[in-house]
Backbone as numpy.savetxt, mean C-alpha at the origin, in Angstrom:
# Nx Ny Nz CAx CAy CAz Cx Cy Cz
15.22 -16.57 -3.84 13.73 -15.19 -3.75 15.03 -14.08 -3.75
14.77 -12.67 -5.04 15.62 -12.12 -4.91 15.04 -11.06 -3.28
16.32 -10.24 -2.92 16.23 -9.51 -1.67 16.58 -8.55 -2.39
16.07 -6.97 -1.25 16.04 -5.97 -0.87 17.06 -5.20 -0.66
18.24 -4.82 -1.28 19.45 -4.13 -0.19 19.03 -2.57 -0.56
19.60 -2.04 0.46 19.53 -0.72 0.67 21.23 0.03 0.26
21.50 0.35 -0.63 22.42 0.80 -1.34 23.15 2.07 -1.02
22.17 3.23 -1.24 22.24 4.40 -1.50 22.17 5.25 0.54
22.15 6.61 0.27 21.99 7.31 1.32 20.35 6.93 2.22
19.56 6.70 0.84 18.18 6.95 1.95 17.71 5.08 0.61
16.52 4.45 1.50 15.83 3.42 0.83 14.44 4.34 -0.36
14.57 3.93 -1.02 13.33 4.75 -1.75 12.50 3.87 -2.68
10.97 4.37 -2.71 10.05 3.43 -2.87 9.49 4.29 -3.80
8.67 3.68 -5.07 7.86 4.38 -5.63 6.15 3.79 -5.61
5.42 4.15 -4.87 4.09 3.36 -4.51 3.33 3.74 -5.86
2.85 2.63 -6.60 1.80 3.25 -7.39 0.07 2.94 -7.27
-0.32 3.69 -7.01 -1.86 3.16 -6.42 -3.07 3.39 -7.69
-4.19 2.63 -7.72 -5.09 2.78 -8.74 -4.59 3.17 -9.93
-3.43 2.09 -10.42 -3.28 2.49 -12.11 -4.79 2.32 -13.25
-4.97 1.24 -13.09 -7.10 1.02 -13.46 -6.11 0.86 -15.06
-5.31 -0.28 -15.06 -4.53 -0.58 -16.45 -5.73 -1.13 -17.56
-5.76 -0.69 -18.81 -6.05 -0.75 -19.96 -5.80 -0.92 -21.07
-6.78 -1.45 -22.47 -5.69 -1.55 -23.63 -5.81 -0.11 -24.29
-6.41 0.93 -23.76 -6.78 2.26 -24.23 -5.48 2.94 -23.53
-5.33 2.76 -22.53 -4.22 3.60 -21.28 -3.19 3.24 -21.02
-2.64 1.43 -21.82 -1.49 0.98 -21.81 -0.33 1.68 -21.94
-0.20 2.28 -23.07 1.00 3.01 -23.48 0.92 3.80 -23.06
-0.04 4.74 -22.81 0.83 6.41 -22.15 0.94 5.65 -21.04
0.12 4.71 -19.89 0.33 4.81 -18.45 2.10 4.04 -18.42
2.48 3.19 -19.72 3.76 2.65 -19.67 4.59 3.74 -19.36
4.34 4.78 -20.34 5.48 6.33 -21.10 5.67 6.82 -19.28
4.23 7.39 -18.37 4.60 7.92 -17.58 5.32 7.30 -16.53
5.12 5.84 -16.50 6.05 5.26 -15.22 7.44 5.57 -15.65
7.89 4.84 -16.95 9.01 5.45 -17.14 9.75 6.97 -16.91
8.91 7.72 -17.06 9.24 8.93 -16.84 9.35 9.54 -15.12
8.41 8.72 -14.54 8.70 8.76 -13.16 9.80 7.97 -12.54
10.31 6.72 -13.03 11.54 6.22 -12.88 12.41 6.84 -12.96
12.59 7.99 -13.91 13.97 8.48 -14.42 13.66 9.95 -13.35
12.61 10.38 -12.94 12.82 11.57 -12.14 12.69 11.11 -10.45
12.62 9.95 -10.16 12.79 9.55 -8.61 13.46 8.57 -8.28
14.39 8.07 -9.19 14.97 6.99 -9.05 14.80 6.20 -7.66
13.56 5.48 -7.86 13.33 4.07 -6.99 14.30 3.16 -6.91
14.46 2.87 -5.83 14.76 1.39 -5.24 14.02 0.12 -5.20
12.46 0.84 -5.56 11.40 -0.37 -5.39 10.31 0.31 -5.76
9.42 -0.65 -7.10 8.51 -0.22 -7.67 7.33 -1.22 -7.19
6.06 -0.43 -6.42 4.67 -1.31 -5.18 3.48 -0.82 -5.96
3.18 -1.96 -6.38 1.76 -1.54 -7.07 0.71 -2.02 -5.93
-0.02 -0.88 -5.15 -0.68 -0.76 -4.05 -2.07 -0.79 -4.38
-2.59 -1.26 -5.11 -3.92 -2.35 -5.54 -4.80 -1.72 -6.42
-5.69 -2.20 -7.25 -6.64 -1.64 -8.24 -5.46 -1.17 -9.64
-5.01 -2.51 -10.08 -4.17 -2.21 -11.00 -4.93 -2.43 -12.47
-6.04 -2.90 -12.27 -6.69 -3.40 -13.57 -7.72 -2.29 -13.58
-8.28 -1.41 -14.89 -9.58 -1.02 -14.65 -11.29 -1.88 -14.83
-10.87 -3.10 -15.39 -12.22 -3.63 -15.25 -11.80 -5.41 -15.93
-13.02 -6.24 -15.74 -12.77 -7.73 -15.74 -12.16 -7.94 -17.61
-11.10 -8.55 -17.21 -9.93 -9.18 -18.34 -9.18 -10.31 -17.88
-9.49 -10.74 -19.33 -8.50 -12.14 -19.37 -7.74 -12.69 -18.89
-7.19 -13.58 -18.22 -5.87 -13.87 -18.22 -4.76 -13.49 -18.77
-4.87 -14.00 -19.93 -3.34 -13.38 -21.13 -3.37 -11.98 -21.04
-4.81 -11.29 -21.18 -4.54 -10.07 -21.53 -4.11 -9.40 -20.29
-4.75 -9.45 -19.03 -3.96 -9.08 -18.07 -2.54 -9.52 -17.43
-1.58 -10.51 -18.19 -0.26 -10.81 -18.21 0.56 -9.67 -19.33
-0.26 -9.49 -20.09 0.01 -8.91 -21.32 0.68 -7.00 -20.83
-0.97 -6.94 -20.33 -1.09 -5.70 -19.81 0.01 -5.09 -19.18
0.08 -6.00 -17.54 0.94 -5.61 -16.32 1.98 -6.04 -16.98
2.65 -6.96 -18.02 3.88 -6.67 -18.47 4.68 -5.94 -19.04
3.40 -5.02 -19.75 3.92 -4.23 -20.90 3.71 -3.05 -19.92
3.18 -2.67 -18.99 3.40 -1.49 -17.99 4.32 -1.52 -17.35
4.98 -2.76 -16.62 6.25 -3.03 -16.03 7.66 -2.98 -16.70
7.62 -2.65 -17.93 8.65 -3.32 -19.19 9.24 -2.12 -18.73
9.28 -0.70 -18.07 10.34 0.40 -17.96 11.13 -0.35 -16.21
10.30 -0.56 -15.45 10.99 -0.93 -14.40 11.75 -2.47 -14.62
11.32 -3.48 -15.37 12.29 -4.63 -15.80 13.26 -4.15 -16.51
13.21 -3.09 -17.43 14.42 -2.51 -18.24 15.64 -2.21 -17.18
14.92 -1.10 -16.37 15.92 -0.66 -15.05 16.25 -1.46 -14.38
15.95 -2.72 -14.05 16.37 -3.59 -12.95 15.51 -3.41 -11.89
14.75 -2.60 -11.70 14.15 -2.60 -10.56 13.26 -3.78 -10.20
13.33 -4.21 -8.62 12.84 -5.20 -7.96 11.04 -4.72 -7.85
10.36 -5.89 -8.17 9.08 -4.73 -7.97 7.89 -6.00 -6.78
7.12 -5.01 -6.28 6.24 -5.84 -4.91 5.14 -5.21 -5.48
3.89 -6.17 -4.78 2.44 -5.35 -4.81 1.67 -6.01 -3.82
0.37 -5.52 -3.76 -0.67 -6.29 -2.92 -1.65 -6.31 -3.48
-2.77 -6.39 -3.20 -4.42 -6.20 -3.62 -5.09 -5.41 -2.58
-6.02 -4.78 -3.51 -6.88 -3.84 -2.86 -8.57 -4.26 -3.34
-9.11 -3.47 -3.69 -10.96 -4.04 -3.90 -10.94 -4.28 -5.50
-10.15 -3.38 -6.57 -10.14 -3.49 -7.71 -9.95 -4.82 -8.34
-8.99 -5.46 -7.76 -8.55 -6.88 -7.87 -9.95 -8.03 -7.93
-10.66 -7.43 -7.05 -11.61 -8.55 -6.95 -12.84 -8.52 -7.72
-12.69 -7.13 -8.93 -13.68 -6.77 -9.78 -12.89 -7.16 -11.18
-11.69 -7.67 -11.46 -11.32 -7.84 -12.30 -11.25 -9.65 -13.35
-12.41 -10.15 -12.18 -13.05 -11.50 -13.21 -11.81 -12.16 -12.80
-10.97 -12.31 -11.98 -9.77 -13.28 -12.10 -9.56 -13.65 -10.21
-9.04 -14.75 -10.09 -9.10 -15.60 -8.80 -7.48 -14.73 -7.66
-8.02 -14.93 -6.90 -6.80 -14.30 -6.06 -5.17 -15.07 -6.55
-5.53 -16.68 -6.71 -4.28 -17.18 -7.30 -3.76 -17.11 -8.88
-5.07 -16.93 -9.42 -4.50 -16.25 -10.76 -4.13 -15.01 -10.90
-4.76 -14.09 -10.14 -3.54 -12.72 -10.34 -2.15 -13.22 -9.38
-2.06 -13.57 -8.64 -0.89 -13.53 -7.66 0.62 -14.11 -9.06
-0.38 -15.15 -9.39 0.71 -15.92 -10.74 1.16 -14.77 -11.66
0.28 -14.54 -12.26 0.54 -13.17 -13.36 1.70 -12.07 -12.44
1.31 -11.77 -11.56 2.12 -10.37 -10.38 3.43 -11.40 -10.68
3.63 -12.46 -9.93 4.83 -12.97 -9.79 5.88 -13.46 -10.76
4.95 -13.57 -11.94 5.64 -13.80 -13.51 6.68 -12.81 -13.95
6.35 -11.49 -13.54 6.87 -10.20 -13.98 8.21 -10.61 -13.55
9.41 -10.28 -14.45 11.12 -10.28 -13.41 11.38 -9.12 -12.79
11.89 -9.97 -11.45 12.29 -8.59 -10.64 11.12 -8.58 -9.33
9.83 -9.30 -9.87 8.82 -9.47 -8.79 8.87 -10.03 -7.32
9.27 -9.97 -6.62 9.66 -10.44 -5.02 8.55 -11.20 -4.78
9.16 -12.59 -4.00 8.07 -13.02 -3.27 7.85 -12.53 -1.55
7.53 -11.93 -1.68 6.98 -11.97 0.05 7.22 -13.10 0.89
7.59 -13.13 1.98 6.94 -13.72 3.37 5.81 -13.75 3.81
4.81 -14.55 3.33 3.86 -14.54 3.61 3.16 -14.69 4.95
1.78 -14.31 4.98 1.59 -14.64 6.28 0.66 -15.84 6.22
0.38 -15.96 7.56 -0.25 -17.61 7.91 -1.46 -16.95 8.61
-2.85 -17.82 7.93 -4.01 -17.65 9.18 -4.46 -16.50 9.23
-4.15 -15.51 8.09 -5.31 -14.14 7.89 -5.89 -14.25 6.73
-6.90 -12.95 6.53 -8.05 -12.74 5.83 -7.30 -12.71 4.54
-6.27 -11.94 4.30 -5.54 -11.01 3.30 -4.61 -12.23 2.46
-5.04 -12.34 1.68 -4.63 -13.26 0.30 -2.89 -12.45 0.04
-2.41 -10.92 -0.02 -0.92 -10.86 -0.37 -0.58 -9.92 1.30
-0.84 -10.66 2.53 -0.17 -10.22 3.52 0.88 -11.01 3.74
2.02 -9.80 3.91 3.16 -10.34 4.23 4.35 -9.40 4.24
5.98 -9.58 4.61 6.65 -9.05 4.77 7.89 -8.47 3.45
8.84 -7.92 3.48 9.88 -7.91 2.89 10.98 -7.26 3.67
12.05 -7.83 3.87 12.58 -7.14 4.41 13.62 -6.69 3.87
14.22 -5.41 4.15 15.71 -4.46 3.63 16.60 -4.51 3.84
17.91 -5.08 3.44 19.30 -5.42 3.97 19.90 -3.61 3.70
20.96 -3.68 4.63 21.91 -3.02 4.25 23.23 -4.08 3.80
24.08 -3.39 2.55 24.90 -4.45 2.22 25.86 -5.15 3.17
26.57 -4.34 4.39 26.90 -4.58 5.15 26.83 -5.55 6.59
25.66 -5.69 6.36 24.54 -6.47 7.51 23.82 -7.90 6.86
23.80 -8.72 8.20 23.04 -9.80 7.85 21.63 -9.52 8.62
21.44 -8.70 9.20 19.91 -8.32 9.61 19.25 -7.16 9.11
18.25 -7.43 8.48 17.35 -6.24 7.65 17.45 -4.70 8.75
17.64 -4.08 7.84 17.84 -2.07 8.30 15.96 -1.93 8.54
14.77 -2.53 7.86 13.91 -2.11 7.31 13.26 -3.43 6.95
12.06 -3.26 7.73 10.85 -4.43 7.14 9.76 -3.59 6.22
9.50 -3.97 5.09 7.70 -3.54 4.48 6.95 -4.55 4.83
6.08 -3.98 5.22 4.96 -4.96 5.60 3.52 -4.79 4.67
2.99 -5.60 4.03 2.21 -5.33 3.16 0.36 -6.17 3.07
-0.34 -5.18 3.22 -1.65 -5.79 3.59 -2.83 -6.33 2.45
-3.64 -6.89 2.82 -4.68 -7.01 1.69 -5.84 -6.55 2.41
-6.68 -5.27 1.54 -7.82 -4.38 2.32 -8.81 -5.09 1.45
-8.94 -6.28 0.67 -10.05 -6.81 -0.07 -10.88 -6.22 -0.48
-12.37 -6.00 -0.98 -13.15 -5.38 -1.32 -14.08 -4.40 -1.03
-15.10 -3.96 -1.59 -16.41 -3.21 -1.25 -17.25 -4.29 -0.78
-18.00 -4.00 0.05 -19.62 -4.60 0.50 -20.04 -4.26 1.43
-21.11 -4.68 1.40 -22.66 -4.17 1.60 -23.08 -5.11 2.86
-22.16 -5.89 3.25 -22.45 -6.65 4.93 -22.80 -5.60 5.82
-21.91 -4.49 5.85 -22.32 -3.43 7.18 -23.60 -3.05 6.98
-24.45 -2.20 5.39 -25.38 -1.65 5.64 -26.44 -2.81 5.95
-26.33 -4.21 5.89 -27.05 -5.29 6.43 -27.16 -5.18 7.65
-26.26 -5.14 8.38 -25.90 -4.98 9.90 -26.47 -3.97 10.44
-25.72 -3.11 10.02 -25.79 -1.52 10.59 -26.81 -0.18 9.73
-27.47 -0.91 8.81 -28.05 0.46 8.28 -27.17 1.23 7.56
-28.24 2.49 6.37 -27.77 2.78 5.55 -26.95 3.71 6.55
-25.56 4.48 5.71 -25.39 5.95 6.18 -26.16 6.83 6.92
-27.63 7.07 6.56 -28.45 8.48 6.96 -29.00 7.56 8.48
-28.62 6.54 8.64 -29.49 6.13 10.00 -28.46 4.85 10.77
-27.13 4.44 10.35 -26.10 4.21 10.75 -26.30 4.29 12.48
-25.82 3.40 13.11 -25.53 3.50 14.53 -23.85 3.59 14.44
-22.83 3.52 13.58 -21.73 3.62 14.03 -21.42 5.52 13.20
-20.57 5.71 14.30 -20.21 7.65 13.89 -19.29 7.36 12.65
-19.40 8.35 12.17 -18.60 8.87 10.97 -17.07 9.18 11.58
-15.62 8.79 11.04 -15.99 8.28 9.49 -15.81 6.75 9.55
-16.32 5.72 10.76 -16.31 4.27 10.60 -17.31 4.16 9.85
-17.96 4.83 9.27 -18.84 4.26 8.70 -19.53 5.01 7.27
-18.89 4.84 6.18 -19.22 5.49 5.00 -20.24 5.49 4.34
-20.43 5.86 2.80 -21.54 5.72 2.01 -21.32 4.44 1.11
-19.73 4.42 1.12 -18.64 3.44 0.32 -18.79 1.87 0.39
-18.94 1.13 1.77 -18.87 0.27 2.28 -17.54 -0.51 2.17
-16.73 0.27 2.49 -15.32 -0.17 2.18 -14.60 -1.36 3.61
-14.36 -2.48 2.95 -13.33 -3.37 3.12 -11.72 -2.79 3.91
-11.30 -3.10 4.93 -9.77 -2.85 4.93 -8.99 -4.01 5.54
-8.41 -3.48 6.23 -7.47 -4.41 7.45 -8.30 -5.10 8.24
-8.52 -6.27 8.49 -9.16 -6.54 9.56 -8.29 -7.36 10.69
-9.38 -7.48 11.63 -8.94 -7.86 13.23 -7.88 -8.70 13.33
-7.95 -9.66 12.25 -7.14 -10.75 12.58 -5.48 -10.51 11.53
-5.57 -9.79 10.64 -4.73 -9.57 10.07 -3.74 -8.40 11.18
-4.50 -7.52 11.57 -3.70 -7.29 13.23 -3.25 -7.66 13.60
-3.69 -8.94 14.27 -3.15 -9.84 15.47 -2.25 -10.34 14.88
-1.93 -10.52 13.33 -0.77 -11.56 12.94 0.26 -10.22 12.74
0.23 -8.79 12.83 0.92 -7.84 12.68 1.81 -7.88 14.37
0.86 -8.03 14.94 1.12 -8.31 16.80 2.19 -9.26 16.75
1.58 -10.40 16.79 2.66 -11.52 16.95 3.99 -11.59 15.98
3.82 -11.54 14.27 4.65 -11.11 13.63 5.90 -9.82 14.29
5.53 -9.15 14.44 6.70 -8.22 14.92 7.23 -8.87 16.13
6.71 -9.23 17.12 7.79 -10.37 18.04 8.34 -11.26 17.38
7.74 -12.15 16.82 8.90 -13.42 15.66 9.87 -12.67 15.39
9.78 -11.58 14.88 10.84 -10.80 14.33 11.93 -10.18 15.19
11.29 -9.74 16.03 12.50 -9.09 17.55 13.23 -10.47 18.32
12.58 -11.41 17.97 13.09 -12.57 19.05 14.31 -13.38 17.90
13.55 -13.22 16.45 15.16 -13.56 15.33 16.03 -12.84 15.13
15.85 -11.61 15.31 17.07 -10.85 15.12 17.41 -9.84 16.19
16.87 -10.31 17.68 17.43 -9.80 18.78 17.43 -8.31 19.18
16.26 -7.83 17.96 16.00 -6.19 18.19 14.73 -5.73 17.54
14.57 -4.77 18.02 12.97 -4.13 16.70 13.43 -3.59 15.79
12.98 -3.96 14.64 13.32 -3.33 13.14 12.25 -2.22 12.69
12.78 -1.32 12.00 11.70 0.14 12.24 10.97 -1.10 10.18
9.59 -0.48 10.48 8.85 -1.12 9.55 7.92 0.21 8.77
7.73 -0.13 7.45 6.94 0.79 6.43 5.66 -0.27 6.45
4.47 0.55 6.50 3.04 -0.51 5.97 2.47 0.47 4.58
1.92 -0.57 3.61 1.25 0.09 2.87 0.65 -1.20 2.39
-1.02 -0.38 1.98 -1.67 -1.29 1.63 -3.17 0.01 1.15
-3.95 -0.81 0.45 -4.84 0.06 -0.54 -5.66 0.99 0.09
-6.43 0.50 1.08 -7.68 1.66 1.69 -7.62 1.91 2.83
-7.21 3.28 3.13 -7.16 3.99 3.90 -7.73 3.77 5.59
-7.19 4.13 6.34 -7.81 3.66 7.61 -9.15 5.04 7.94
-9.83 4.75 9.03 -10.66 6.02 9.59 -9.13 6.92 9.86
-8.32 6.88 10.73 -7.28 7.32 11.31 -6.81 8.21 10.12
-6.86 7.91 9.17 -6.15 8.15 7.54 -7.56 9.68 7.35
-8.90 9.23 7.05 -9.58 10.19 7.09 -9.37 11.22 8.16
-9.42 11.29 9.12 -9.72 11.83 10.34 -8.51 13.22 10.38
-7.41 12.87 9.36 -5.95 13.63 9.54 -6.43 15.09 8.67
-8.09 15.05 8.19 -8.17 16.47 7.60 -8.35 17.42 8.89
-8.69 17.10 10.41 -8.75 17.90 11.14 -7.42 18.17 11.73
-6.28 17.96 11.42 -4.95 18.28 11.32 -4.70 19.56 10.73
-5.40 19.85 9.70 -5.01 21.00 8.96 -4.37 22.64 9.74
-5.22 22.48 10.76 -5.41 23.89 11.09 -4.33 23.52 12.30
-3.82 22.85 12.79 -2.65 22.87 13.73 -1.35 22.35 13.25
-1.47 22.38 12.16 -0.07 22.54 11.57 0.63 20.52 11.18
1.57 20.53 10.36 1.66 19.39 10.10 1.42 18.70 9.03
-0.19 18.99 8.81 -0.68 18.77 7.50 -0.18 18.81 5.96
0.12 18.09 5.49 0.70 18.62 3.54 -0.11 17.81 2.29
-0.56 18.86 1.78 -1.72 18.16 1.08 -3.09 18.63 0.71
-3.64 18.23 -0.11 -4.96 18.86 -1.01 -6.12 17.64 -0.38
-7.54 18.00 -0.18 -8.58 17.17 -0.49 -9.33 17.81 -1.42
-9.40 17.05 -2.37 -10.77 16.91 -3.31 -11.63 16.66 -3.87
-11.86 15.66 -2.83 -13.15 15.10 -2.89 -13.51 13.98 -1.68
-14.56 13.83 -1.72 -14.66 12.87 -0.23 -13.85 11.94 0.14
-13.60 12.19 1.33 -12.82 11.17 1.52 -12.92 9.34 2.36
-12.47 8.16 1.60 -12.83 7.12 1.77 -12.41 6.39 2.54
-12.84 5.92 3.65 -11.71 4.90 4.37 -12.79 3.62 4.81
-11.84 2.57 5.18 -12.47 1.80 5.47 -13.77 1.63 6.61
-14.64 0.66 6.27 -15.93 0.75 6.87 -15.72 0.19 8.21
-15.22 -0.75 9.11 -15.01 -0.95 10.06 -13.68 -0.83 10.53
-12.91 -0.24 11.51 -11.99 -0.11 12.20 -10.98 -1.67 12.33
-9.86 -1.99 11.97 -9.56 -2.95 12.16 -8.60 -3.18 13.32
-8.34 -1.89 13.90 -7.31 -1.47 15.02 -5.85 -1.63 14.42
-5.56 -1.39 12.91 -4.02 -1.53 12.53 -3.39 -0.05 12.99
-4.23 0.74 12.51 -3.19 2.05 12.86 -2.79 2.33 14.10
-3.91 2.04 15.80 -3.69 1.86 16.09 -2.45 0.91 17.23
-2.80 -0.11 16.42 -1.46 -1.11 16.86 -0.06 -0.93 15.90
-0.17 -0.22 15.57 1.24 0.19 14.29 1.84 1.45 15.49
0.98 2.29 16.16 1.51 3.60 17.01 1.86 3.18 18.12
1.30 1.98 18.67 1.58 1.46 20.27 2.97 0.88 20.09
3.10 0.09 18.47 4.41 -1.00 18.52 5.80 0.24 18.40
5.32 1.70 18.40 6.83 2.20 18.16 7.95 1.92 17.58
7.45 0.82 16.44 8.15 0.47 15.06 8.01 0.67 13.83
6.62 1.51 13.88 6.37 1.86 12.48 6.56 3.11 12.04
6.87 3.58 11.21 7.36 4.44 10.52 6.24 5.36 9.83
5.53 4.72 9.08 4.74 5.38 8.19 3.17 4.43 7.69
2.37 4.35 7.49 1.35 3.86 6.93 0.48 3.90 5.78
0.98 3.97 4.10 1.13 5.00 2.83 -0.13 4.13 2.38
-1.37 4.66 2.08 -2.68 3.83 1.33 -2.66 5.05 0.15
-4.27 4.23 -0.66 -4.48 4.85 -2.24 -5.80 4.90 -1.62
-6.33 4.70 -2.82 -7.86 4.16 -3.00 -8.43 5.43 -3.61
-8.06 6.47 -2.84 -8.97 7.98 -2.83 -8.55 8.38 -4.42
-9.43 9.03 -5.37 -8.76 9.56 -6.66 -8.05 10.70 -6.37
-8.42 11.58 -6.10 -7.37 12.75 -6.20 -7.44 13.71 -5.20
-7.48 12.92 -3.79 -6.89 13.41 -2.73 -5.53 13.34 -2.50
-4.70 14.04 -1.73 -3.44 14.04 -2.06 -3.36 14.94 -0.53
-2.97 13.48 0.49 -2.09 14.64 1.68 -1.12 13.34 2.93
-0.74 13.83 3.67 -0.14 13.38 4.48 0.26 13.74 6.20
0.03 13.27 6.83 0.16 13.77 7.80 1.16 13.48 9.36
1.69 13.93 10.12 2.30 12.78 11.71 0.75 12.79 12.31
0.56 11.53 12.67 0.09 10.94 13.60 0.20 10.02 14.82
0.52 10.27 16.12 1.20 9.26 16.80 2.23 8.79 16.61
3.07 9.90 15.84 4.70 9.61 16.05 4.75 8.52 14.87
3.75 8.74 13.83 3.80 8.18 12.58 3.81 9.07 11.32
4.25 8.84 10.27 3.58 9.58 8.70 2.52 8.46 8.04
1.17 9.50 8.12 -0.49 8.54 8.00 -0.10 9.34 6.39
-0.58 8.49 5.52 -0.28 9.41 3.95 -1.86 8.47 3.04
-2.15 9.28 2.32 -3.32 8.94 1.28 -2.80 9.40 0.06
-1.91 8.57 -1.10 -1.59 9.04 -2.52 -2.94 8.98 -3.35
-2.91 10.06 -4.27 -3.33 9.62 -5.55 -3.40 8.98 -6.17
-4.42 8.94 -7.17 -4.46 7.39 -7.92 -3.35 8.01 -9.05
-3.01 6.67 -9.62 -1.47 7.00 -10.56 -1.78 8.31 -11.88
-2.76 8.59 -12.27 -3.14 9.15 -13.45 -2.77 10.78 -12.55
-3.08 10.97 -11.41 -3.22 12.32 -10.64 -2.16 13.06 -10.12
-0.96 11.85 -9.75 -0.06 12.20 -9.21 1.05 10.99 -8.39
1.86 11.11 -7.97 2.98 9.84 -7.37 3.99 10.31 -6.85
4.27 9.83 -5.83 5.36 9.74 -4.47 6.51 9.32 -4.52
7.81 9.55 -4.18 8.62 8.75 -3.01 8.15 9.03 -2.32
8.72 7.69 -1.39 8.75 7.35 -0.06 10.03 6.96 0.30
11.07 7.79 1.14 12.04 7.67 1.01 12.68 7.68 2.22
13.07 6.47 3.00 13.39 5.95 4.31 15.31 6.27 4.62
15.10 7.09 5.43 16.97 7.81 6.02 17.21 7.07 7.25
18.80 6.24 7.40 19.18 5.93 8.13 18.72 6.50 9.60
18.58 7.52 9.95 17.74 7.97 11.00 17.29 6.76 12.09
16.29 6.30 11.86 15.54 6.25 10.30 14.61 7.18 10.38
14.04 7.78 9.44 13.02 8.50 9.29 12.14 8.26 7.85
11.44 8.70 7.41 10.28 9.06 6.26 10.05 10.39 5.80
10.84 10.36 4.41 10.08 11.38 3.69 9.27 11.18 2.68
8.68 12.27 2.18 8.04 11.98 1.11 7.82 13.20 0.19
8.06 12.62 -1.14 8.42 13.75 -1.85 7.39 13.67 -3.17
6.60 14.23 -3.68 5.79 14.70 -5.12 6.35 14.22 -6.11
6.11 13.86 -7.13 7.10 13.64 -8.37 5.96 14.56 -9.62
């Protein structure tokens, strides 16, 4: 399995959310990715969910993804991925999608979680060349699909018993409780294995309610970005942001899903961010040895 190595002064990640590949836009989006790679000089390309626009046959999905990622493959860049609700709308099984994504040259295989609801839950260690212990852990979560089960249980938004933003008109599923429990346990495993805690970055598609609440930090400083549309977060809070804050090892939680919103802020000692869809913006998330996280818009 290929490994991630931290070769420069910082480790740079280019997360790509809501790419929505289709035949009509494939060439344009490939060229845009090429430009982003040149501008951002990333060490890793990370697909964060909603990669395909609509239902697509397996061979077409394979071709679209291969063509889109050609600039990354040609540059020798490693690639990682996780699933959002869009992956459950493209007409292919999780297993088929996993095989398609992992067939791309340079695609990294996660150390996958066991016993969680997330098909793409797992970790990727990042090593400094002179060390045998990871300097950083990238943790990816699967955030599932849209659901109306909460409406059946709790009623429509207009008469919901759950307070905003724990309930929204979008009925979004997110990181679930057993995925949060996996993080708690796995963090202990990593600390025991290496004899110390290791800084982590979280990436997943659907924002948490804590992300949605960042809007209230605008008048207190530390908020960077713009809100151009209604915020969309997971319907029920699975506790992952609070677990990350309590761990004191998680540096940031980077999500997508929202189309045009582009914002991040400090929350509980971490940087929470919502990156816009691929056609509306892109970030470089860089980690410095301190360690600290910097977000740069491209």
